[in-house]
C-alpha positions as CSV (number, residue, x, y, z in Angstrom):
1,S,199.4,-18.8,71.7
2,G,197.9,-16.2,73.9
3,R,199.1,-17.9,77.0
4,I,200.0,-15.6,79.9
5,R,203.7,-16.1,80.8
6,E,204.2,-13.3,83.3
7,A,202.2,-10.5,84.9
8,N,203.7,-7.8,87.0
9,P,202.4,-7.0,90.5
10,K,200.3,-4.1,89.4
11,L,198.5,-6.1,86.7
12,R,197.9,-8.9,89.1
13,E,196.4,-6.5,91.6
14,M,194.3,-4.7,88.9
15,L,192.8,-8.0,87.6
16,G,192.7,-9.8,90.9
17,M,195.3,-12.5,90.1
18,H,196.0,-14.4,93.3
19,D,199.2,-15.9,94.5
20,G,201.1,-14.3,91.6
21,R,199.2,-16.6,89.1
22,P,196.9,-15.3,86.5
23,A,193.2,-15.8,87.0
24,S,193.3,-17.5,83.6
25,A,196.1,-19.0,81.6
26,F,195.0,-17.2,78.4
27,V,194.6,-13.5,77.6
28,A,191.3,-14.2,75.7
29,D,189.7,-15.4,79.0
30,L,190.4,-12.0,80.6
31,I,188.7,-10.0,77.8
32,H,185.1,-9.0,77.8
33,A,183.1,-11.0,75.2
34,D,182.1,-7.8,73.3
35,D,185.8,-6.8,72.9
36,R,187.2,-10.1,71.8
37,D,186.8,-9.5,68.1
38,A,188.7,-6.2,68.3
39,E,191.5,-7.8,70.2
40,A,191.7,-10.7,67.7
41,Q,191.9,-8.2,64.8
42,A,194.7,-6.2,66.6
43,R,196.6,-9.4,67.4
44,H,196.3,-10.6,63.8
45,R,197.7,-7.3,62.5
46,L,200.5,-7.4,65.0
47,L,201.5,-11.0,64.3
48,T,201.4,-10.6,60.5
49,G,203.6,-7.5,60.8
50,D,201.1,-5.0,59.5
51,V,201.7,-2.8,62.5
52,P,204.6,-2.7,65.0
53,M,202.3,-1.8,67.9
54,A,198.6,-1.7,68.5
55,R,196.6,0.5,70.9
56,W,192.9,0.3,71.7
57,R,190.5,0.4,74.5
58,M,188.8,-2.8,75.8
59,R,187.1,-4.2,78.8
60,C,188.9,-6.8,81.0
61,L,187.2,-9.1,83.4
62,T,188.7,-9.4,86.9
63,A,188.9,-12.5,89.0
64,D,186.0,-11.3,91.2
65,G,183.7,-10.6,88.2
66,R,184.1,-6.9,87.8
67,T,184.7,-5.2,84.5
68,L,187.5,-2.8,84.0
69,W,188.0,-0.5,81.1
70,T,191.6,-0.5,79.9
71,Q,193.8,1.4,77.5
72,V,195.9,-1.4,75.9
73,G,199.2,-1.2,74.1
74,V,200.7,-4.3,72.6
75,S,203.8,-5.0,70.8
76,V,205.5,-8.2,69.5
77,L,208.9,-9.5,70.4
78,R,210.5,-11.3,67.4
79,D,213.6,-13.5,67.1
80,A,216.5,-12.8,64.7
81,L,214.5,-14.4,61.8
82,G,211.5,-12.1,62.5
83,D,209.3,-14.8,63.9
84,A,206.9,-13.7,66.7
85,K,208.0,-15.1,70.0
86,R,206.1,-13.1,72.6
87,M,203.7,-10.3,72.9
88,V,204.1,-7.6,75.5
89,W,200.9,-6.1,76.8
90,V,200.6,-2.8,78.8
91,L,197.2,-2.2,80.3
92,E,196.1,1.0,82.0
93,D,192.9,1.0,84.1
94,I,190.7,3.8,82.6
95,T,187.5,2.8,84.3
96,E,187.1,6.1,86.1
97,Q,187.8,8.0,83.0
98,K,185.1,6.0,81.1
99,R,182.6,6.6,84.0
100,A,183.4,10.3,83.8
101,E,182.9,10.3,80.0
102,Q,179.6,8.5,80.4
103,G,178.5,11.0,83.1
104,L,179.5,13.9,80.8
105,R,177.5,12.4,77.9
106,E,174.4,12.0,80.1
107,S,174.7,15.5,81.5
108,E,175.2,16.9,78.0
109,E,172.1,15.0,76.7
110,K,170.0,16.4,79.6
111,F,171.2,19.9,79.0
112,R,170.5,19.7,75.2
113,T,167.1,18.2,75.8
114,L,166.3,21.0,78.2
115,A,167.8,23.8,76.1
116,D,166.2,22.6,72.9
117,N,162.7,22.5,74.5
118,I,162.5,25.9,76.2
119,S,160.6,28.6,74.4
120,Q,163.5,31.1,74.7
121,L,166.3,31.5,72.2
122,A,169.6,30.3,73.7
123,W,173.2,30.1,72.6
124,M,176.7,29.6,73.9
125,T,179.9,31.5,73.1
126,D,183.6,31.3,73.8
127,D,185.4,34.1,75.6
128,R,185.7,36.1,72.4
129,G,182.0,36.1,71.7
130,W,182.2,33.5,69.0
131,I,178.9,31.6,69.1
132,F,179.4,27.9,68.6
133,W,176.0,26.5,69.7
134,Y,172.3,27.6,69.4
135,N,169.3,25.8,70.7
136,R,166.6,24.4,68.3
137,R,164.3,27.3,69.1
138,W,166.9,29.7,67.6
139,F,167.0,27.8,64.3
140,D,163.2,27.4,64.2
141,Y,162.8,31.2,64.8
142,T,165.5,32.4,62.4
143,G,165.2,29.6,59.7
144,T,169.0,29.4,59.6
145,T,171.7,26.8,60.1
146,L,174.7,26.5,62.5
147,E,177.1,26.9,59.6
148,Y,175.5,30.2,58.6
149,M,175.1,31.4,62.2
150,Q,178.5,30.3,63.7
151,G,180.7,33.0,65.1
152,W,179.2,36.4,64.6
153,G,176.8,35.2,61.9
154,W,173.9,35.9,64.2
155,K,174.2,39.6,63.3
156,S,172.6,38.9,59.9
157,V,169.2,38.1,61.6
158,H,169.1,41.3,63.7
159,H,167.4,44.5,62.6
160,P,170.0,46.9,61.4
161,D,168.6,49.7,63.7
162,H,169.4,47.7,66.8
163,L,172.6,45.8,65.7
164,D,175.2,48.4,66.9
165,R,173.6,48.6,70.4
166,V,173.3,44.8,70.7
167,V,177.0,44.3,69.6
168,A,178.2,47.0,72.0
169,H,176.2,45.4,74.9
170,I,177.7,41.9,74.1
171,R,181.2,43.3,73.9
172,H,180.8,45.1,77.2
173,S,179.5,41.9,78.8
174,F,182.6,40.0,77.7
């Protein structure tokens, strides 16, 4: 039915359930409106026996109106006949992780905007010298693609008279 029967102290604290009682009698009322369809699909797959356990990320609403991102794991307890009797939910608060991911995405976007709009050629390598990223200016200048340039592919656009010196300098730098 989706009715909450029990909630451990940590979940009650996390969602702001007071006096040991859930803020809502139904799970659906604790789920952010944008995530209700995903939860309903997962619940349907669980109850029909398509999957033994479901995991996904969703936002939960706390009693004081905050939104928490959670990693959810749900399984179904069945009776001897295989009929669903209860669902067991495990929620982990991943709000800080989601904030960090968003911050990283924003930082990455700013970096790429800056790097793609400078007039210099720029690239990034791993600790072996394998180039895995070039800025847009590099591709405009060389007329190449990342697939062609990845790794040590950049050597193909250097003048042969200078290639040994450039490679030696790069290897020395690493």
